[in-house]
N, C-alpha and C positions, 0 to 999 in steps of 0.2 A: 695052332691056329693058322700060321702061315701056310702049312701044308694043306689044311682044309680049304683055305682061300684059293690056293693054286689049283687044287683038285676041282673046285667049283668052276674056276675060269676055264680049265681044260675041258671040263664037261660041256660048257657052253660053246666052246670054239672047236670041239673035237672033230666035227664033220669037215672043217676047213683044214685042219692039220693033217688029215689023211693024204692030202696032196695039195700043198699050198700053191703050186705053179699051175694047176689045172682045175682048181675049185675056187669058187667065188661066193660071197654073200648073196644068197638067192634073191632077197627082196630089195637089194640096194647096190647093184653092181656099179652104178655111176659114182656114188660116194666112195666106194672102195677104190675105184680107179683114181679119183681125185686125191685121196689121202696117200695112195701109193706114189702119185706124182709129187705131192708135197714132201714126203719123206725122201724121195729120190732127189728132188731139187735141193733140199737142205744139205744132203750129203754132198751133192755136186758143188754147192756154194761153199761149203766148208773146205772141200778139197782144193778148190780153185780160187778161193778168197774172193768170191763174187758177192754182190749185195744180196742178203737173204730175204729182203723185203721188196725187191723190184727186179723184174726181168722182162726182156723182150723175146725170150725163147718161146713164150706162149703168146698167143694173140699178135703174132708178128704182122706188121712192124710196129704196132702201137705199144704193146707191152701190157703188163699186168701189175697192179699194186697189190702185193700179198698182205700188206698190213690191213686192208679192208676185207681180206679173206682169212682163212684159218692158217696162219703161217707155219705153225709147228716147229719153230726155230730150235728151241731147247731139245725137244724130243728127237727131232730129225738130226740134230748135230750129234747127240749121244748115240743114236742108232746108226750113224754113218758107217762104222765098220761092218755092221750086219748088212746094210743096204748095198754097200759097194762090193761085198763078197758073195752074199747069198741072194741078193736081189730084193727089189721093193715088195713083192708079194710076201716074202718071209718076214721082212721088217714090219709090214703092216700087221700081219697076224701076231707077231711077237708083241707089238705094242698093244694091240687089242686085248690079248691074253693078260699081259702085265697090268693093264688098266683094270680089268675085271678082277684081278687078284689083289692088287695093291690098294684099291679104293676101300673094300671092306676091311682089310687088315689095318689100314690107317685109322679108320673109325674105331675099330676094336682097340687099337693102341690108346687112343685118346679116352674112350669110354672107360676102359679098364683101369686107367691110371688116375683119372680126374673126375669121373662122374658116378660110376656104379661101385657098389661094394662087393657084389658077387660076380665071379668070372662068367657064369652062364649068361647073365644079363648083358654083359659086354659082348659076348659071342653073338647073341641074338641080334643086338643092335648093329654090330659090324656086318654080319651076314646079310641082314635085311638091306643095308645100303648097297651091297654089291649084287644082290639077287632080286631086288625089288623090280616089279614089272617095268617101270620106266627105264631102269638101267639096262635090263635085258633087251628091251625094245631098241634102245639106242646102241646096243651091241651089234645091231645090223649095220655096222660100218662107220659109226660116228666116234672117231678117236677123241675128238674134243670134248664130248659130253660124257664118255665113259671114263676119261682120265681125271677123276675127281680125288685122287689120293692126297693132294695138297689142301683140299677144302677143310678137312677136320683140323689140320695143323694151323691153318689161317684162322679158323673160327676160335680155336682155343687160345691162340696168341692174342686175339682181339679182346676176348672176355677176361683174360688174365693180365692185360697190359697195365692196369692200374695197380697191380700188386707186385709188379716186377721190381727186383732190387735195383736194376739199372734200366729205367724206362727208355732211355735213348738207344741203348744197345738192343733191347727187346724190340723197339720200334724199327730199328734198322733191319733186324732179322725178318720181321714181319714184312717190311718193304721188299726184301729179296724174294720171299715166298709169293707175294702178290705179283711181282714181275714175272716169276716163273709160271704162275697160273695164267697170266695174261698171254704168255707165249704158247701155252697149250690151247687156250681158247678164250679170246677176249670176251665173248658173250657170257661164258660161264663165270669169268672173273667179275663181270658187271653184276651178275646175279648174286654172287657171294658178297661183294661189297655192299650191295643194297640190303641184303639180308642182315649183315652185321650192323649196318646203320639202323635198320628198323628195330632189331633186337635191343641194341644198346639204348636207343631212344625210349623204347617201351620200358626197359628195366629202370632207366633213370626216372621215368614218371612214377613208377611203382615204389621206388626207393630214393626219394628226393634227398634226404639227409646224407645217405651213403654216397649218392652221386656227387653231391657237392664236395665231399671229402676226397673222393677218388678222382675228381676232374683234373687237378693240376698234373698228377703223374700220367694220367691217361692222355691228356692233350700233348704233353711233352713227347710221349712215345709215338702218338699219332703224327706229330710234326716230323719226327725222324722217319717214319714210314713214308710220308709224303715226299720228303727230300730224296730218299733212296729211289722211290718209284719215278720221280721226276728225272733223275739222272739216267736210270736204266731204260725208261720208256719214252724219253724225249723224242727220239727219231721215229719209233713206231707211231706215236701219237701224232707227230707232225704229218707223217704220210697218211694216217687215217683221216685226219680232219682238214689238212691243207695240201696234201701231195697230189701228184697227177693220178688220173684214173680213179679218183675217190668218188663217192656217191653220197647222197643224203636220202634218208628214208629207206623204204624197202619196196621192191617191186612185187613181192608176194602179197596176197590178200590176207591181211591179219585176221579177218573174220573167219576165214577158212582154217587158218593155223591157230585156232583157239581150242581150249578144252571144252568138250561137251559136258554139261553138268552131270549127265547120267554116267559119264565115263569114270567118275570117282568111285562109283559102286559097281562097276562092270568088271568082268574078267578079261585078261589080256589074251592075245592070240598065242603067245608063246608060254602057255601054262597048261597044267594037266586038266584044269577046268574046261579048256577049249575042247579037249578030247571027248568030254562028256556033253558037248554041245552048248557050252556056257559062254560062247564068245559072240559079240555083236560088233560090227564095224562102226566105231564111233570116233575114229581119228582119220585124218586125211591120208595116212599111209601107215604101214606096219612099223615104221621106224620112229613114229611120233606118238606112241601110246604111253605118254609120260605119267599118267596116274593109274587108272585101272586097278584099284586096290581090292575090289570085290566088296560085296555088301557087309559080310561079317567083319572083315578087317577094318572097314571104314567105321563101323559101330565101335569096334574095340579101340581104335585110335581116339575117337571122341570120348569114350569112357575113361581112357588113360588121362586125357586132359582134365576131365571133370574131377576124378578122384585124386589127382596130384595137384589140383589148383592151388592149394595152400602152401605147396613147396616153393621155396624161394627160386625165382627165375622161371618157373613153369608158365605163369601167365604171359610173360614176355615171349617165351618160346612158342606157346600155342598160338598166340595172336600173330606172331610172325608167320607161322605156317598158314594161318587163315588168310592173312594179307596176300601171300603169294598164290594161294589157291584161287582167290578172287581175281588177281591179276591174270592168272592162267586162263580164266574164262573169256578173256578178250573184251572187245568193245561192246559186243551185243551177246545176250544170253542165248546159248544153244541148249536144247533139252531133247535128247533122243533123236538127234539128227534134224530137229526142227529149229530153224532160225527164227527166234522170236523177235518182236520189235522192242524188247526190254533193254534199255541202255545200261551199261555197267561202268564202274569207275575207270576202267582202262581207256575209255573214250577221252577222258580229260588228260591222260598221260601220253596217249599215242602221238600227239604233235610235238612232244618235247624231244630234244636231241637224245640220241642213244635209244630211248624208248621207241622212237619212230623206226628204228632199224631192227627191232627184236621181233621174234615170233612169240606171241603171248603164251602159247601152250608150254613153251620151254621154261617159263617161270615156275612151273610145277616141279621142276627138278629140285628146288629147295624144299618142297613139301616132303620129299623122301627122307632126308636126314632128320627133319623135324619129327616125322612119324617114328623113325628108328629110335631117336632119343626118348620119346614118350613111351614107346613099347619097352625099351630097356629099363627105364626108371620104374615103371609099374612092376615089371617082372622082378626087378631088384627088391622091391618092397615085398612082393609075394614070397620070394625065395628066402628073404631075410626074416620073414615072420613078423613084419611090422605093418600095422594097419595104416592105410594111406591117409596122409594128412594129419596124423596125431602127434607127430614129433618133428622137431626141427632137423634139417639135414645134418648128418654127422653125429647125432645123438641117439642113444639107445631108445627104442620104442617100447611099447607095452608088451604084454605077453604075446600078442599077435593073433592072427586069424587061426581058427581051428584048421586042422589038416584037411578036412573035407572042403573048406573054402579054397585052400591053395590048389587042391586037385581040380576043383571046378575051373579056377582061373587057368591052370595049365591046359585043361581040356579046351577051354575057350581059345587060347592061343593056337592050339593045334588045329581046331576047326577053322579058324580064320586064315591060317597061313598055308595049310596043306594044299588047298585048291590052287594056290598061287605058285606052287613049286614049278620052276621054269623048265621049259623044253629047250634043247640045244638050238643055237642059231642055225637056220637051214642053209645048206650049201647047194650050189648048182655047178655044173661043168662049165669050164671056160677054156677056149682055145688059146694056146700059147701065142706069143708074138711071132710074126713071120720070121723065118730063118734069114730072109734078106736083110732084116733089121737087126736081129739078135746076133748074127754072125759078123756084123760090121761091113757087110758087102756094099751097103749103101754108100760107103765112103768113096767108092770108085766113081760115083755118079754125081756127087755134090761138091761144089767148091765152097770155100769159106764165105760166109755171109749169105749163102743161098738158103732158101726155105724148102722143106719137104712138105708137100700138100697131100695129106691122106684123103682117100675117098672111101666113105663119106667124111666130111670135115668133123673134127672132134667136137663133142658137146656132152652135156650131162647124160643124155639118152643114147649117145653114140660115142662112147669114150675110147674106142680102139686106138685112134691116132695118138691120144695122149699117153697111152700105155707104150706105144712104139717109141715115143721120145724118151721115156724112162729107160727102156731096154737099150736104146741107142746111146745111153749115158750122156744125154743132152748135147750130142754133137751137132744137132740141127735144130732149127726153129720150126714151129708149125703155126699156121694161121688159126684163128678162132680158139676153141678149147672150152673146158669146163672151169669157170671161175665166176666170181661176182665182179661186175664193173658197172659204170654208169650207163643208163639208157638215154634215150633222146631227151627226157625230161629231167635228167640228173639223178633219178631214183635208181636203185639197184636193179639189175637184171642178170640172168645167167648168160654169159658169153657176150660177144659184141653184136651190134646190128649186123645181120648177115649180108655179105656181098651177094649179088644176084647168082653167081655161079655156085657159091656155097649153098644158097637156098634151094637151087635146083636139085643138087645132089641130096640134100637133107630131105626134101619132100619125097624124092624117089626112094630113099633108104627107109624112111619111116612109114610112108603111106602107099608106096607103089605108084606114085604119080608118074605118068608117062608123058614127057614133054614133046612138043614138036620142035626139034632143034632147027634154028634158022641161022642165016649168016649173021644176024644181029646178036644171037646168043654166042656165036663163035667170036665175034669181035669183043663182046663183053667178057668172055672167058679170057681172052688175051689181056684185056685191061686188068682183070682181077689178078691174074698170075703176075703181071708186072707190079701191081700194088703190093702183093705179098712177097715180092722178090723171089719168086719160085724158081727152083732149079730142077725139081723133079715132082711128078704127080704119081702116086702109088695107090693101087687097088689090090687088096689081098683077096683070098678066097673066102674070107669069113670063117665060119665054123661054129662050134658049140659056144654059146655065150654071147654071140654077136646077133643082135635082133634083126639085122639087115641081111643075113646070110641068104635067105630065100630070094632076096632081090638083087643078089650080086650080078646075075646076068644082065639085069636092067641097068645097073650102074656101069657095067662094062660097055654096054651099047651106047649109053649117053656119053661117056668119056671118049669113046672112039669117034663119035660124031663131032665132038667138040675139039679134040686134040689130034685126031688121026689114028693110024694103026699103032697099037702098043707093042712093046717088047715083053717077052716072058723071061723073067730072070728069077731063079730059085723058085719060090712059091708065090710070086706076086706078078701083076701086070704093071708096067710102068711106062711113063711118057716123059721124055727129056724135054726141057724147056730151054729155048735159046741155043 
């Protein structure tokens, strides 16, 4: 099973492995650059004993609070030897591949040992969690959401906490797992914690007498979990809720980043069904197709819940999945790209802390393992020859369904799942970092404390300068960058409020805007360079993967008008400051 999971992960990422240094995720180059930066910075912080959650190397001179971003501390530290020797692109690809292999294997491990009786059912459940449309979609660059290998371990630890021989020790282990999951992705850790709370609450309502008996041990274990989390996460939580450069709420439109009701029964972009014309754009981008189960699989999941309803724990599980599916729909109902005026429950939750910072569509990530467990449980019944709902878990059932019924169920599984077989994550060419940076030649032009200003300034859509910093082993700071920080109203936004000179270059790079450069612009440029503590302004030739390459002559003209005649060094144009 481990080999199968690894083969599946390599199949999905194979186009990138052909040349990690010159190929990039086609549909999400900005996020790949961000995660390469995060992995690179955590390796740098570990090697130089710097703060892993705060830095002024990005967004100089103000700095960036990484606790309110996806810090990747644990993964970045573990991958530091790879990052420091083979580079951030290889580290990124290794983590993405490991995520897509370890997540289904971890679910298989838990299902096969604690949930199902047949190995095949556990295999199906495990593979579904790793190859589900939502996971494959987030495979377009999201290391935080594909890295769910701790989720099944956390979930099982929670539901078995009341039966642990030593609840305090079990709770402490659970606390360690939660802290590690938080370091991979705080948003996913929140989803998992909420899902566990909803499931446990529903289970307790269904089984009140058992809940009263289990409560003392469960609560002791939970107290130990909270204590360990408080110790390990005290500093990250302080930075997130009270530190500098924190934000409240979210600058993205939650209504846009909500699931379309039709998406639950639609086919995803990265599936064989799309090759037959079965895809409709129902998500804001190709990285956020979190549901897209297809019509037959959606019916099959509902059938699983109905047929297994009498099994202990299934009502709580199914209702937990339904709860998160409703949350994923966001504050207003969308149907077939039509924004209806129908309000939904998320409107009541959206103003609450943490909920106000979430993108609703991502709540559907919890629906994936719920669906996987239901599919595995029913397949387990089918393969074991036990009619659904006629025997208690762990006890022998009746003679079972006739073979023809089992064959029909297996055919139904195949019809529902085959159209969703995933296609590999698409790759696109990407130009390597300029030799001027990668060779370390920049060191002859910058003094300690000075900032290198890339043209155009680094951002989510123009990430080149941020990649330069990683290749330069964080020897220089850069202004702006791709990160989340507070906007003018305190809500999150991507990057800082742009300085006038940065805005001028960004508009030229993205839209081809041709400014009339005046003496006032030159004076403003000098002021902005002083604000950034700039020592060097650098413009490369662009190349494959850089969206602004065709506008490089325009950027060169603007920079020359602002800063004077440039020098040609290696493969870049540069202007010395001061």
